C-alpha positions, 0 to 999 in steps of 0.5 A: 454691297456686303460681300462674303469672303468669296466676293459674293453679295452676301444674300447669294450665299442663301439665295441663288437668284440675282437681287432686284436693282432696288434691293441693291440700291437699298444695300449700297445705302447701308453705309450711309445709314449707318452714319446718319441713324442718330440724326434719323431717329431725332427727326423721327421723334420730333416728327412724332411730337409735332403730330402729337401736338396737332391733335 
């Protein structure tokens, strides 16, 4: 999870409540998402093209 200079999760600087487990899991996957964004976009484009051809 992204941390600020005081080793707090970034959202804790503005939000006083603990984040839900789901939010923490999503936040933990950001590094992986950054590496895979190009492939994700290519897959989305291919899916849209397939759907368009199905009209």
